[in-house]
C-alpha positions in Angstrom: -19.3 -15.8 -5.7 -22.0 -16.7 -3.5 -25.3 -15.3 -4.9 -26.6 -13.9 -1.9 -27.8 -9.9 -2.4 -28.7 -7.3 0.0 -32.1 -7.9 1.3 -32.6 -11.2 -0.4 -32.4 -13.1 2.1 -31.8 -17.1 1.9 -32.6 -16.8 -1.7 -29.9 -18.6 -4.0 -27.9 -19.7 -1.4 -27.0 -23.5 -1.6 -24.2 -25.8 -1.5 -23.0 -28.3 -4.4 -25.4 -30.7 -3.2 -28.3 -28.5 -3.6 -29.0 -28.1 0.2 -28.9 -24.8 1.8 -25.8 -23.8 2.9 -25.5 -24.9 6.6 -23.9 -21.3 7.7 -27.2 -19.7 6.0 -29.0 -19.4 9.5 -26.1 -17.8 11.4 -25.5 -15.4 8.6 -29.4 -13.9 8.8 -28.9 -13.8 12.6 -26.1 -11.3 12.1 -27.5 -9.1 9.8 -27.7 -5.6 11.1 -28.2 -2.2 9.4 -24.9 0.1 9.5 -26.3 2.1 12.5 -27.0 -1.0 14.2 -23.4 -2.4 14.0 -21.3 0.5 15.3 -23.6 0.7 18.1 -21.3 -2.0 19.6 -18.2 1.0 19.4 -17.9 2.2 23.0 -15.9 5.4 24.4 -12.2 5.0 24.6 -12.4 2.2 21.9 -9.8 1.6 19.2 -11.5 0.9 15.6 -9.5 -0.1 12.8 -10.6 0.7 9.4 -10.3 -1.6 6.2 -7.7 0.9 4.0 -7.5 1.1 0.3 -9.9 0.8 -2.1 -12.5 -1.0 0.0 -12.7 1.5 2.8 -16.2 0.3 4.4 -17.7 3.6 3.7 -21.2 3.3 5.5 -20.2 1.6 8.3 -17.5 4.8 9.0 -20.1 7.4 8.3 -22.8 5.9 10.6 -19.6 5.4 13.5 -19.6 9.3 13.0 -23.0 10.2 13.2 -22.4 9.0 16.7 -20.1 11.9 17.5 -22.0 13.4 20.3 -22.2 10.2 22.1 -18.6 8.6 21.6 -15.9 10.0 23.9 -11.8 9.7 22.8 -12.5 6.8 20.1 -9.2 6.2 18.6 -9.5 5.3 14.9 -6.4 3.3 13.4 -5.3 2.9 9.6 -3.0 2.9 6.5 -4.2 4.7 3.5 -7.5 5.4 2.9 -8.9 6.3 -0.3 -12.5 7.2 1.1 -14.2 9.8 3.6 -12.0 10.4 7.0 -14.9 12.7 8.8 -13.5 11.8 12.0 -10.6 14.0 11.5 -12.7 17.3 11.1 -11.9 20.2 13.2 -14.8 19.8 16.1 -14.4 15.8 16.2 -11.6 16.3 18.8 -13.3 15.3 21.5 -15.0 12.0 20.1 -12.4 10.8 17.5 -8.5 10.5 17.3 -6.7 9.3 14.2 -3.8 7.5 14.4 -2.2 7.0 10.8 0.3 4.0 10.6 0.5 6.0 7.0 -0.6 9.7 5.9 -3.2 9.7 3.0 -4.8 13.0 1.4 -7.6 12.6 3.5 -5.6 13.1 6.9 -2.7 15.1 6.5 -3.9 18.3 7.0 -5.2 16.9 10.4 -2.1 15.3 11.3 0.2 18.7 10.4 -2.5 20.4 12.3 -2.2 18.3 15.3 -5.7 16.9 15.2 -4.5 13.5 14.2 -1.2 11.4 15.1 1.3 9.4 12.9 3.2 6.6 13.6 6.5 6.0 11.7 6.7 2.3 11.1 7.7 -0.4 8.3 4.7 -1.7 6.9 6.2 -5.1 7.8 6.0 -4.4 11.7 2.3 -3.2 11.8 0.7 -5.9 12.4 2.8 -7.0 15.2 1.3 -4.1 16.9 -1.8 -5.5 16.9 -0.9 -8.9 17.6 1.2 -8.1 20.6 -1.3 -6.0 22.5 1.2 -2.9 21.9 -1.9 -1.5 20.0 -5.2 -3.3 20.8 -8.1 -3.2 18.4 -11.6 -3.4 20.0 -13.9 -3.2 16.8 -12.3 -3.9 13.1 -14.4 -2.3 10.4 -13.9 -4.4 7.2 -15.3 -5.1 3.7 -15.5 -8.6 2.2 -17.1 -10.4 -0.3 -20.2 -12.6 0.6 -19.6 -16.1 1.9 -18.7 -18.9 -0.2 -20.6 -22.4 0.1 -18.0 -23.0 3.1 -18.9 -19.4 5.0 -15.8 -18.4 4.1 -16.0 -14.3 2.8 -12.6 -13.1 0.8 -11.2 -9.8 2.1 -11.0 -9.1 -2.2 -9.1 -6.4 -3.0 -6.8 -6.1 0.1 -5.2 -8.6 2.8 -2.5 -5.9 4.0 -3.0 -5.3 7.7 -6.6 -6.2 7.9 -6.6 -9.7 8.2 -4.5 -9.6 11.1 -6.5 -6.8 12.5 -9.8 -8.6 12.3 -7.9 -11.8 14.2 -6.9 -9.8 17.0 -10.5 -7.2 17.2 -12.7 -8.0 20.0 -15.5 -7.3 17.5 -15.7 -7.5 14.0 -18.1 -5.3 11.5 -18.0 -6.4 8.0 -19.9 -4.8 5.2 -20.6 -7.6 2.6 -20.4 -6.4 -0.9 -21.3 -8.6 -4.2 -19.0 -5.9 -6.0 -16.3 -7.6 -3.8 -13.9 -9.5 -5.9 -13.0 -13.0 -4.5 -9.4 -13.0 -4.0 -7.3 -16.4 -3.4 -4.8 -17.0 -1.2 -4.5 -16.3 2.6 -7.4 -13.9 2.3 -10.3 -15.3 4.0 -12.3 -14.9 7.2 -15.2 -17.0 7.8 -18.6 -16.2 9.1 -17.8 -17.5 12.6 -15.2 -14.8 13.3 -17.5 -11.8 12.1 -20.0 -10.5 14.4 -22.3 -8.3 12.5 -23.0 -8.1 8.8 -24.0 -4.8 7.2 -25.2 -5.7 3.2 -24.1 -3.2 0.9 -24.0 -3.2 -3.0 -21.8 -0.5 -4.2 -18.9 0.0 -6.3 -15.4 0.1 -4.9 -13.3 3.2 -4.3 -10.6 3.4 -7.5 -7.3 4.8 -7.9 -7.1 5.4 -11.3 -4.2 5.6 -13.9 -3.2 9.5 -14.3 -1.5 11.0 -17.3 2.5 10.0 -17.5 4.5 13.0 -18.1 7.2 13.0 -20.5 9.5 13.0 -17.6 8.1 10.1 -16.2 8.5 8.0 -19.4 12.5 9.0 -19.6 12.6 8.0 -15.6 10.7 4.8 -16.7 13.5 4.2 -19.7 16.4 4.3 -17.6 15.1 2.1 -14.9 13.6 -0.6 -17.5 17.1 -0.8 -18.6 18.2 -2.2 -15.5 15.7 -4.6 -15.2 16.7 -7.9 -16.8 14.7 -10.9 -17.9 13.4 -13.1 -15.0 13.2 -10.7 -12.6 10.6 -10.5 -9.8 9.5 -6.9 -9.2 7.9 -4.7 -6.5 6.0 -1.9 -8.0 3.7 1.4 -6.8 1.5 3.0 -8.0 2.3 6.3 -9.7 3.3 7.9 -13.2 6.9 6.3 -12.9 5.8 2.8 -12.3 3.3 3.0 -14.7 6.2 4.0 -16.9 8.0 1.7 -16.1 5.4 -0.8 -17.4 5.3 0.5 -20.4 9.0 -0.4 -21.4 9.0 -3.7 -20.2 7.1 -5.3 -23.2 10.2 -6.8 -24.9 11.6 -8.8 -21.5 10.8 -12.0 -21.0 9.4 -14.0 -17.4 9.0 -11.2 -15.4 7.4 -12.0 -11.8 5.6 -9.8 -9.1 6.2 -9.9 -5.4 5.0 -6.6 -4.2 3.3 -5.2 -1.5 0.5 -3.8 -3.8 0.0 -3.9 -7.5 -2.1 -1.6 -9.6 -4.0 -1.7 -13.3 -0.3 -1.5 -15.1 0.3 -5.3 -14.7 -2.7 -6.7 -16.6 -1.4 -5.7 -19.8 1.8 -7.5 -19.2 0.4 -10.6 -17.8 -2.1 -10.9 -20.5 0.6 -10.4 -23.1 2.7 -13.1 -21.5 5.6 -10.8 -20.2 4.9 -11.1 -16.5 4.6 -15.0 -16.3 5.9 -15.5 -12.6 7.4 -19.1 -13.8 11.0 -18.3 -13.1 10.2 -17.2 -9.4 12.3 -18.6 -6.8 9.5 -18.2 -4.4 5.6 -18.6 -5.1 6.2 -19.7 -8.7 3.2 -19.0 -11.3 1.9 -16.6 -8.9 1.5 -12.2 -8.6 2.3 -12.1 -4.5 0.2 -9.1 -3.5 -0.9 -7.7 0.2 -3.4 -5.3 -1.9 -4.2 -3.5 -5.2 -5.1 -0.1 -5.9 -6.7 0.5 -9.2 -9.9 0.8 -10.9 -12.9 -1.6 -11.7 -10.6 -3.5 -14.6 -8.2 -4.6 -12.2 -11.0 -5.6 -9.5 -12.5 -7.9 -12.3 -9.3 -9.1 -13.1 -8.1 -10.1 -10.0 -11.8 -12.5 -9.1 -11.4 -15.8 -8.9 -8.0 -15.3 -10.9 -5.3 -18.0 -9.6 -2.7 -16.4 -10.9 -3.3 -13.8 -7.7 -2.3 -14.8 -4.3 -2.9 -12.6 -1.5 -0.9 -12.2 1.6 -0.8 -10.1 5.0 1.8 -7.3 4.7 3.8 -8.9 7.5 4.4 -11.9 4.7 4.8 -9.9 1.5 6.9 -7.3 3.2 9.0 -9.5 5.0 12.6 -8.8 4.1 13.9 -12.4 4.7 11.0 -13.5 2.4 11.5 -11.0 -0.1 15.0 -11.8 -0.4 14.4 -15.7 -1.2 13.4 -14.2 -4.9 16.3 -14.0 -7.1 16.8 -11.2 -9.5 14.2 -9.3 -7.2 13.9 -5.5 -8.0 12.4 -3.1 -5.7 11.0 0.3 -6.9 10.3 3.4 -4.4 10.1 7.0 -4.7 11.6 10.0 -2.8 10.6 13.3 -2.5 14.6 14.4 -1.7 17.7 12.8 -2.1 20.8 14.7 -0.5 24.4 14.4 -1.6 25.4 11.3 0.8 22.3 9.1 -0.8 20.1 9.9 2.3 16.3 9.4 1.6 13.5 11.5 2.4 10.1 10.0 1.6 7.5 10.9 4.2 8.0 14.5 4.7 8.3 17.8 3.6 10.5 19.8 6.0 8.4 19.6 9.2 5.2 18.5 7.5 4.1 14.9 7.2 3.2 13.9 3.5 2.9 10.0 3.5 4.8 7.5 5.8 7.2 4.9 5.6 5.3 2.2 4.1 7.3 -0.6 2.6 10.4 1.1 1.1 12.7 0.2 3.3 11.3 -3.9 3.8 11.5 -3.9 0.0 15.0 -2.4 -0.7 16.3 -4.1 2.2 14.8 -7.5 1.0 16.2 -6.5 -2.8 19.4 -6.4 -1.5 19.5 -9.6 -0.1 18.4 -11.3 -3.1 20.6 -12.9 -5.4 21.1 -10.6 -8.3 18.6 -8.2 -7.0 18.4 -4.5 -7.2 16.6 -1.6 -5.1 16.0 1.5 -6.7 14.7 4.9 -6.0 13.3 6.9 -8.4 12.0 10.7 -8.6 12.0 13.9 -11.2 15.0 15.8 -10.3 13.1 19.0 -9.9 9.9 20.1 -8.2 7.6 23.3 -8.5 8.0 23.8 -11.9 11.7 23.2 -12.0 12.3 26.2 -9.6 13.7 23.4 -6.8 16.1 20.6 -7.0 15.2 17.2 -5.5 18.9 16.5 -5.2 20.1 18.5 -2.6 23.1 19.4 -0.6 21.4 18.8 2.9 17.4 17.5 3.8 15.5 20.2 4.6 14.9 21.0 8.1 12.9 18.7 9.6 13.0 16.3 7.2 12.9 12.6 7.8 15.3 9.9 6.5 13.4 7.0 5.5 16.2 5.2 3.7 19.7 5.4 4.9 22.6 6.3 2.8 23.7 2.7 3.9 20.5 1.2 2.3 20.8 3.0 -1.0 21.4 1.4 -4.0 20.6 3.1 -7.6 19.0 6.6 -7.7 17.2 7.5 -10.9 16.2 10.6 -12.5 15.4 11.4 -16.3 19.0 12.2 -16.4 20.3 9.0 -15.5 21.1 6.2 -12.9 23.5 6.7 -10.0 25.0 3.6 -8.6 25.7 4.5 -4.7 26.4 1.2 -2.9 29.8 0.7 -1.7 30.7 4.3 -2.9 32.5 6.5 -1.0 30.8 10.1 -0.1 32.9 11.9 -2.7 31.7 9.5 -5.8 28.4 9.6 -4.4 28.3 13.5 -4.7 29.6 13.0 -8.1 27.2 10.7 -9.3 24.2 12.2 -7.9 25.3 16.0 -9.4 25.5 14.1 -12.5 21.9 13.1 -12.6 20.7 16.4 -10.9 19.0 18.9 -13.4 21.5 21.0 -15.1 20.3 24.1 -13.8 20.9 23.0 -10.4 24.3 21.4 -10.8 26.9 24.3 -10.5 25.2 25.2 -6.9 25.5 21.7 -5.8 29.0 21.3 -7.1 29.8 24.5 -5.2 28.0 23.3 -1.8 29.9 19.9 -2.0 33.4 21.7 -2.8 32.5 23.9 0.6 32.1 20.1 2.0 35.4 18.9 0.7 33.3 16.8 -1.0 34.1 17.8 -4.6 36.7 18.8 -7.0 
C-alpha cells in the first residue's frame, strides 16, 4: 500500500525505481477538505453513497451540513452501516433517499414516507446506472491510497460502487490508509477521481453476534446438506455463523458469494475452504463486498485468495450456475404453506430488500449438483408467533416464489419442496414448524383441502 498519509504531501511516494510517482502532482492538485469537495453537489443532483462498512461518513456529514442551501437532492445507496442524517424529519426539502436495500438507519424513514424503496435484484442494480434509468451525478466513495501506478482500491466492497463511479459525472473519494487494498476488479485510477479528501480512521464494523441454540440446530441441519467440494454463498448473521461452525470436517469447500464475513477466516486458515475444486475462479474466494470487523479487513488486505467483482458479475445467476455444487443460504421472515418466501417486509412495512436472494437461489438451482436453502427459526416474538404460516401477512411481499424454493430449514429439520405438490409441501413444512403451532397449521390446511 502507498505510504501517503493525510497531511504528508509527497513524502514517501515513489515507485520501484526510486523516482516520485508520476501521478503525484495530479493527486496533490485534487486534494480538498470535505466541505470543499461536496460544494460541487447541486440542487436536483443524484448522489450515490458507498455502502456497507466503508460509508464515507466525512463526506456524508459535509453534504448534510449543506442542507439549507440544497433542494431536492436524491441520495441513493444499498445498505449503509453509518450515519443517514439526510432522512431525518425536516430534511425533506433538501434530500430524498432512494433505498435499493433498506437498512436499520433508513427503515423508519421509508415506512413513514420520508424516503423511497426500490425492490430490485442486486444483480440488476448497476444496470440502472449504466442505462441512464437512474443517472448518477455525484458518487461519494471510500478507497485506499493510490499504488505506484495511481490505482486506488475499493477495498471492502466493489459491489455496486465501481459501476456507480464509472457512470457518475463527478467522483469524490475519501482516501484512507486504513482501507485494505483488495484484488480483482477492484480499482479506480486517480484520473477518474475529481476530488480527494484524505482521512485516517477505522472503518465501520459488523461484528459477529452470539449464536443462539436455535441457530446452532439450524446450522447443523444445513451443514448436513453441504457436500465436500461445494461452493458456498453465505450471508451475515447467526445462522450462517452456525453453519460455518459445523463445516470443520468438510473438504475443499469454495466461496462464490455476494458478501463474506469474519466466519470464513478460520475455515480458510484451517484448510477447509481451499477453493481448489471450484469450476469457476478456482483457488479464489469470489465476492462483491465484505461485512465484518478489523480482523477481516486485515485478512483481505493484499490477499490473493480474495477476488472482488461488481455485483452484476458476482450475482448473475448464469455466472453463479457455472460453479458445480453451488450452495446458497438465505433467510426469510416467513414462509407460507405453499412455499412462498417473504424476506423483505413485515406486512406492509418494508424491512430490508430483495438483495441477492433470488440471484443465488436461481443460480444454485441451475448449478450441477447445486442446492438452494432458505433458513429461518420456526418462531418469532419469543415463541408467540409461527414463522411458517398458513398465509403471508396482508401486505407482505413475495421475494422468492414457490416455484423457486428447494430446501427450507428450521431448528426442527429440513423440508424439500422442489417438484412437490402443494399438499406435499404443506405436510413437509408443518413437520418443521414449531410443535405448538402444528395443529393450527394442520387445521388451516384442512380447511383449504391441503391436508388429510
